[in-house]
C-alpha positions in Angstrom: -26.0 0.8 -5.8 -23.3 3.4 -6.6 -25.7 5.8 -8.4 -24.1 9.1 -7.3 -20.6 7.9 -6.5 -17.6 8.5 -8.8 -16.3 5.2 -10.1 -12.8 3.9 -10.9 -11.9 4.5 -14.6 -12.8 1.4 -16.7 -15.5 0.2 -14.4 -18.2 -1.7 -16.3 -21.6 -0.5 -15.2 -23.2 -3.9 -15.9 -21.0 -5.4 -13.2 -22.2 -3.1 -10.4 -24.4 -4.4 -7.6 -28.1 -3.8 -7.6 -30.5 -3.3 -4.7 -31.8 -6.9 -4.7 -28.3 -8.4 -4.3 -27.5 -10.0 -1.0 -23.9 -8.6 -1.2 -23.2 -5.1 -2.5 -19.7 -4.7 -3.9 -18.4 -1.2 -3.1 -14.9 -1.5 -4.4 -15.6 0.3 -7.7 -16.1 3.5 -5.7 -12.8 3.1 -3.8 -9.9 4.7 -5.7 -7.1 3.5 -3.5 -5.7 0.7 -5.6 -3.7 -0.7 -2.7 -6.8 -1.4 -0.5 -8.6 -4.7 -0.2 -12.1 -5.3 -1.5 -15.0 -3.5 0.1 -18.5 -5.0 0.3 -21.5 -5.2 2.5 -23.1 -8.5 3.2 -26.8 -8.3 4.2 -27.2 -12.0 5.0 -26.7 -11.5 8.8 -29.6 -8.9 8.9 -32.8 -10.3 10.4 -35.6 -10.6 7.8 -38.0 -8.0 9.3 -35.3 -5.2 9.1 -33.6 -6.3 5.8 -35.4 -4.0 3.4 -35.1 -1.0 5.8 -31.4 -1.6 6.4 -30.8 -1.8 2.6 -32.7 1.4 2.1 -30.7 3.2 4.8 -27.5 1.9 3.3 -28.5 3.1 -0.2 -29.3 6.5 1.3 -25.9 6.7 3.0 -24.2 5.8 -0.3 -26.1 8.0 -2.7 -28.4 10.6 -1.1 -27.5 14.2 -0.6 -28.3 16.3 2.4 -31.8 17.1 1.2 -34.4 15.9 3.7 -31.8 14.7 6.2 -32.1 16.2 9.7 -29.1 18.2 10.8 -30.0 18.0 14.5 -27.4 15.3 15.2 -25.0 15.5 12.2 -23.6 18.0 9.8 -24.6 17.0 6.2 -21.7 15.4 4.4 -20.9 12.5 2.1 -19.5 9.6 4.0 -16.5 7.7 2.7 -17.0 4.0 1.7 -14.9 2.8 4.6 -17.0 4.8 7.0 -20.2 3.3 5.6 -18.9 -0.2 6.0 -18.1 0.3 9.6 -21.4 2.1 10.2 -23.2 -0.9 8.8 -21.8 -3.2 11.5 -23.2 -0.9 14.2 -26.5 -0.8 12.4 -26.6 -4.6 12.4 -26.0 -4.7 16.1 -28.8 -2.2 16.7 -31.4 -4.2 14.6 -30.3 -7.5 16.2 -31.0 -6.0 19.6 -34.4 -4.7 18.5 -35.3 -8.1 17.1 -34.5 -9.8 20.3 -37.0 -7.4 22.1 -39.7 -8.4 19.6 -39.5 -5.3 17.4 -40.0 -5.9 13.7 -39.5 -2.3 12.3 -38.3 1.1 13.5 -41.9 2.3 13.7 -42.5 0.0 16.7 -39.5 1.5 18.6 -40.3 3.7 21.6 -38.2 6.3 23.4 -38.0 3.8 26.3 -36.5 1.2 23.9 -33.8 3.7 23.0 -33.1 4.4 26.6 -32.8 0.7 27.3 -30.5 0.3 24.3 -28.3 3.1 25.7 -28.1 1.3 29.0 -27.2 -2.0 27.1 -24.4 -0.3 25.1 -23.1 1.4 28.2 -22.7 -1.9 30.0 -21.0 -3.6 27.0 -17.4 -4.6 27.5 -15.8 -2.7 24.7 -13.9 0.5 24.1 -15.5 3.8 24.8 -15.1 4.8 21.1 -17.1 1.7 20.0 -19.8 2.5 22.5 -20.1 5.9 21.1 -20.3 4.6 17.5 -23.0 2.1 18.5 -25.2 4.9 19.9 -24.2 7.3 17.0 -25.9 5.0 14.5 -29.2 5.5 16.3 -28.9 9.2 15.7 -28.0 8.6 12.1 -31.1 6.4 11.5 -33.2 9.1 13.1 -31.7 11.7 10.9 -33.0 9.9 7.8 -36.5 9.2 9.3 -38.2 11.7 6.9 -36.9 9.8 3.9 -38.2 6.4 5.1 -41.8 5.0 5.0 -44.0 5.9 7.9 -43.7 2.4 9.4 -39.9 2.5 9.3 -39.4 5.8 11.2 -38.0 6.1 14.7 -40.0 8.3 17.1 -40.2 12.0 16.1 -38.5 13.1 19.3 -34.7 12.9 18.9 -33.1 9.8 20.5 -32.6 10.3 24.3 -34.4 13.6 23.9 -31.5 15.2 22.2 -29.0 14.5 25.0 -25.4 14.2 23.8 -23.9 10.8 23.6 -20.9 11.8 25.8 -23.3 12.8 28.5 -25.2 9.5 28.3 -22.0 7.5 28.6 -20.6 10.0 31.1 -17.3 9.9 29.2 -15.8 11.8 26.3 -13.9 10.3 23.4 -10.2 11.0 23.8 -8.9 13.5 21.2 -5.3 12.7 20.3 -3.1 15.4 18.9 -0.4 12.9 17.8 -0.3 9.5 16.2 -1.6 6.6 18.3 1.3 4.4 17.1 4.4 4.8 19.3 7.3 6.6 17.6 10.1 4.5 16.3 13.3 5.3 18.2 15.7 7.4 16.1 18.5 4.7 16.3 16.1 2.2 14.7 14.9 4.7 12.1 18.4 5.7 11.2 19.5 2.1 10.6 16.4 1.3 8.7 16.7 4.2 6.3 20.5 3.7 5.9 20.1 0.0 4.9 17.1 0.9 2.7 19.3 3.4 0.9 22.0 0.7 0.6 19.5 -1.6 -1.2 18.3 1.3 -3.4 21.7 2.7 -4.4 24.1 -0.3 -4.1 22.2 -3.6 -4.4 19.4 -2.6 -6.7 21.2 -3.2 -10.0 22.2 -6.7 -9.1 18.8 -7.6 -7.6 16.9 -6.3 -10.6 19.2 -8.1 -13.1 18.8 -11.4 -11.1 15.0 -10.9 -10.8 14.7 -10.3 -14.6 16.5 -13.6 -15.2 14.3 -15.3 -12.6 11.2 -14.1 -14.4 12.4 -15.4 -17.7 13.2 -18.8 -16.3 10.0 -19.0 -14.3 8.0 -18.4 -17.5 9.5 -21.5 -18.9 8.4 -23.8 -16.1 5.8 -26.5 -16.7 3.3 -24.8 -14.4 3.6 -21.5 -16.3 3.2 -23.2 -19.7 0.2 -25.1 -18.6 -1.5 -22.0 -17.2 -0.6 -19.7 -20.1 -0.6 -22.2 -23.0 3.1 -21.5 -23.9 4.4 -24.3 -26.1 8.1 -25.4 -25.9 10.1 -24.5 -29.0 10.4 -27.4 -31.5 13.9 -28.6 -32.2 15.4 -30.9 -34.9 16.4 -34.3 -33.7 19.5 -34.2 -31.6 19.5 -30.4 -31.3 18.6 -30.5 -27.6 21.6 -32.8 -26.9 23.9 -30.4 -28.7 22.6 -27.5 -26.7 23.0 -29.4 -23.4 26.6 -30.2 -24.4 27.3 -26.5 -25.1 25.7 -25.4 -21.8 27.7 -27.8 -19.8 30.9 -27.0 -21.7 30.3 -23.3 -20.8 29.9 -24.4 -17.1 33.2 -26.2 -17.3 35.0 -23.3 -18.9 33.7 -20.9 -16.3 34.4 -23.3 -13.4 30.8 -23.4 -12.5 29.2 -26.5 -10.9 25.9 -27.9 -12.1 22.8 -26.7 -10.2 21.6 -29.4 -7.8 18.8 -30.2 -5.5 18.7 -32.3 -2.4 16.3 -35.2 -2.0 14.4 -36.0 1.2 17.0 -38.6 2.1 19.8 -36.0 1.8 21.1 -37.2 -1.6 22.3 -34.3 -3.8 21.4 -34.8 -7.5 21.3 -32.7 -10.6 18.5 -30.2 -10.8 17.1 -31.2 -14.2 14.1 -28.9 -13.7 16.3 -25.8 -13.6 18.5 -27.0 -16.5 15.3 -27.5 -18.5 14.3 -23.9 -17.8 17.7 -22.6 -19.0 17.4 -24.6 -22.2 13.7 -23.7 -22.6 12.5 -27.3 -22.8 10.4 -29.8 -20.9 12.0 -31.5 -17.9 11.1 -34.9 -19.2 13.1 -34.3 -22.4 16.3 -34.3 -20.4 15.6 -37.9 -19.3 16.5 -39.2 -22.8 19.5 -41.6 -22.7 21.6 -39.3 -25.0 21.1 -36.3 -22.6 21.9 -38.3 -19.5 25.1 -39.6 -21.3 26.2 -36.0 -21.8 25.8 -35.2 -18.1 27.8 -38.2 -17.2 30.4 -37.4 -19.8 31.0 -33.9 -18.4 31.3 -35.2 -14.9 30.9 -31.7 -13.4 30.5 -31.2 -9.7 27.0 -30.6 -8.4 26.2 -27.7 -6.0 23.0 -27.3 -4.0 21.0 -24.5 -5.4 20.7 -22.8 -8.8 22.9 -19.7 -9.1 21.8 -17.3 -11.8 24.0 -15.9 -14.6 23.6 -12.2 -13.5 26.9 -11.1 -11.9 27.1 -9.3 -8.6 28.8 -6.0 -9.1 27.8 -4.0 -6.0 30.4 -3.4 -3.4 30.0 -3.1 0.4 33.2 -1.8 2.1 35.1 -2.8 -1.1 33.8 -6.3 -1.0 31.0 -7.9 -3.1 27.8 -7.4 -1.0 26.6 -10.9 -1.9 28.6 -14.1 -1.6 28.5 -15.4 -5.2 25.7 -15.1 -7.8 22.2 -14.7 -6.6 20.3 -18.0 -6.4 17.2 -18.6 -8.4 15.2 -19.2 -5.2 16.5 -16.0 -3.6 15.8 -13.6 -6.5 12.1 -13.1 -5.7 12.9 -12.7 -1.9 15.5 -10.0 -2.6 13.2 -8.3 -5.0 10.6 -8.0 -2.3 13.1 -6.6 0.1 14.1 -4.0 -2.6 10.5 -3.0 -3.1 10.2 -2.6 0.6 13.3 -0.4 0.7 11.9 1.8 -2.0 8.7 2.2 0.0 10.7 3.2 3.1 12.9 5.7 1.3 9.9 7.4 -0.5 7.8 7.5 2.7 10.5 8.8 4.9 11.8 11.5 2.6 8.5 12.7 1.2 6.1 12.4 4.1 3.4 10.9 1.9 0.8 8.5 3.3 1.2 4.8 2.7 -1.7 4.8 0.2 -0.3 7.7 -1.7 3.1 6.0 -2.0 1.6 2.7 -3.1 -0.4 4.4 -5.8 2.6 5.9 -7.5 3.7 4.2 -10.7 6.4 4.4 -13.3 6.8 7.8 -14.8 5.8 9.7 -11.7 9.2 11.4 -11.2 10.2 14.7 -12.7 13.3 16.7 -12.0 13.3 20.5 -11.6 17.0 21.2 -12.5 16.5 24.9 -12.0 15.8 24.5 -8.4 17.5 21.1 -7.8 14.3 19.3 -6.8 12.7 16.0 -7.4 9.0 16.2 -8.2 6.5 13.4 -7.8 3.2 13.1 -9.6 0.6 11.2 -7.6 -2.8 11.3 -5.9 -4.1 12.7 -2.6 -6.4 10.3 -0.8 -7.2 12.5 2.2 -8.8 15.9 2.0 -8.5 19.0 4.2 -11.2 20.0 6.6 -12.5 22.6 4.2 -13.2 20.2 1.4 -16.0 17.6 1.1 -15.3 14.2 2.7 -14.7 12.3 -0.6 -12.1 9.7 -1.2 -11.5 10.0 -4.9 -8.3 11.7 -6.2 -8.1 15.4 -5.7 -5.4 17.8 -6.7 -4.6 20.6 -4.3 -1.9 23.1 -3.7 -0.2 23.8 -0.4 -0.2 21.7 2.8 -2.4 18.6 2.5 -4.3 19.2 5.6 -6.2 22.4 6.4 -3.7 24.5 8.3 -1.6 27.6 7.8 1.2 27.2 5.3 4.6 26.1 6.6 7.3 28.7 6.5 10.1 28.4 4.1 12.7 26.0 5.6 16.2 27.3 6.5 19.1 26.3 4.2 20.8 23.0 4.9 24.1 21.5 4.0 24.5 19.2 1.0 23.1 15.7 1.1 23.8 12.5 -0.5 20.7 12.0 -2.7 18.9 8.8 -3.3 18.0 8.9 -7.0 17.7 5.3 -8.0 15.2 2.8 -6.7 13.3 0.3 -8.8 10.0 -0.8 -7.3 7.4 -3.5 -7.9 6.4 -2.4 -11.4 9.8 -1.4 -12.8 12.8 -3.8 -12.6 15.6 -1.5 -13.9 16.8 1.5 -11.9 17.8 4.8 -13.5 21.6 5.2 -13.8 21.3 8.9 -13.0 22.5 10.4 -9.8 22.3 13.8 -8.1 23.4 15.5 -5.0 22.5 18.5 -2.9 19.2 17.4 -1.3 17.5 14.2 -0.4 15.4 13.0 -3.3 13.0 10.1 -3.5 13.3 9.0 -7.1 12.7 5.6 -5.7 9.1 6.5 -6.7 10.1 6.2 -10.4 9.0 2.6 -10.2 6.5 2.5 -7.4 3.4 0.4 -8.2 0.0 1.9 -8.8 -2.3 3.4 -11.4 -1.6 6.1 -13.9 -1.6 9.4 -11.9 -4.3 11.9 -12.9 -3.5 14.8 -10.6 -0.1 16.3 -10.1 1.8 16.6 -6.9 5.2 18.1 -6.2 7.4 18.3 -3.1 9.1 21.7 -3.0 8.8 22.0 0.8 8.7 18.3 1.7 12.4 17.8 2.5 14.6 19.8 4.8 16.7 22.3 3.0 14.7 22.5 -0.2 14.1 25.9 -1.7 10.7 27.3 -2.5 9.8 27.1 -6.2 7.7 29.3 -8.4 3.9 28.6 -8.3 2.9 25.5 -10.2 -0.2 23.8 -11.3 0.9 20.8 -9.3 -0.1 20.2 -5.7 2.5 20.1 -3.0 3.2 16.9 -1.1 4.4 18.0 2.3 4.9 16.4 5.7 1.4 16.3 7.3 1.1 19.0 10.0 -0.9 18.2 13.0 -3.4 20.7 14.4 -0.6 23.0 15.2 1.7 24.0 12.3 5.1 22.3 12.6 8.4 23.9 11.7 10.8 22.5 9.2 14.1 21.5 10.7 17.0 19.9 8.8 17.4 16.2 9.6 20.5 15.3 11.5 23.2 13.4 9.7 25.1 11.5 12.3 25.1 7.7 12.3 27.6 6.1 9.9 26.4 4.1 6.9 26.2 0.4 7.3 29.7 -1.0 6.8 31.3 2.4 6.5 33.7 4.0 8.9 33.4 7.4 7.4 31.5 9.8 9.5 30.8 11.9 6.5 28.3 9.3 5.1 25.6 9.6 7.6 22.2 8.1 7.9 19.4 10.6 8.3 18.0 10.8 11.8 14.5 12.0 12.5 14.3 15.5 14.0 13.8 16.0 17.7 10.4 15.3 19.1 9.5 19.0 19.5 10.0 19.6 15.8 8.8 16.2 14.5 7.4 16.3 11.0 5.8 12.9 11.0 2.3 12.7 9.6 -0.6 12.6 12.0 -2.8 10.0 10.5 
């Protein structure tokens, strides 16, 4: 079904959907790895229209502009997401025709189309959805010459060529800005500041604890059962000796034994966690000799399971975390750290969410000559001058079709964020730099191996233009009017800091906003 569509690398052609399938899987033609699965289910289509709807969908997926009428639409290749939404409107149209006793498009008259327009106009939904429901009729008519005679709408254009906005007596609102309300600068400032705290101060402790968490979780009974990982074989009495050594270390360090609280409130030793530490089965610790060792040591029991990884980060001169990170909290904090990386990269680069989520380890390069951080990634959106495809495309200059942005004015030095592990990399780089905001948080962002190259010489306020490069430039998305580049304000103090010199970056004023217009 994806005959003329580019496919994800590694796609097995034998797994692709065929025309006879009741559900067509379209995900192999969607390159955004962060997206959910895309498919079209034909089961709700009424039987008389099933074959025709499948044919139309196949044409939308694979056919070029040859033979397609340009009276209603400009010829272009539709994105997979557009086709899936178009299919829903096509189903509504065929359901309405079936209720009127029509079994094919060839039985539809101009009067039927007029009645359908009246029906859609009276539907309680948004104006945009009413336009889309009428637009699918025009699209079906545009493909009439490619369909069998019995499946063609009348030769006269729907509604005799009258524009949909005239039929509905309303125009679709054209928004120059984002539909999502802007986040207040005070909120953005605090969010970015604490995200940078996670990236620059808390990251090393969180990643170390999460590494230990992963090692221990691999030793759990559930992981062994699912991955066929056998427990190491020990000589008789060796496990008891190892348990004695472990508890002796706990005593020497003044550490209590990990504990867990029962439903009745009783606090008991967490044998499951101790079994993970010793890399053994939990049942092995029930042996009388092992229980005797626990009783002999008589160590205090604490609720929770603190990990061995130390907390070294400081917040206002004090440890940022009260004691070692608990086993149950490591995954939670790792998720927060991953979110902080996403916020830092998105804010300081202006990339779209999908572009950030598609970054992966190794995507960061540093231009020491110009003091810049370069990102290698993919563009998912295209400019107005390029075909409407959704596969990766490298391009130089501003991402959307508009005049290039002027070179930004110089700005004062910045505290740069140069360390940020993400979902796919658990250690952060120890390097640090200053002078301009960088987003090396992307050094560990999840995603696939980048194929095209993108750089960000003009993305951040105060960056200097670089020499021409084969890489494409990631810049803040301009709207229909070119935006100016204004240095971000550095005003609000860092969390927990009384120094006004360490400021959180505030977004620029609304008249010079560089946020992306999605």
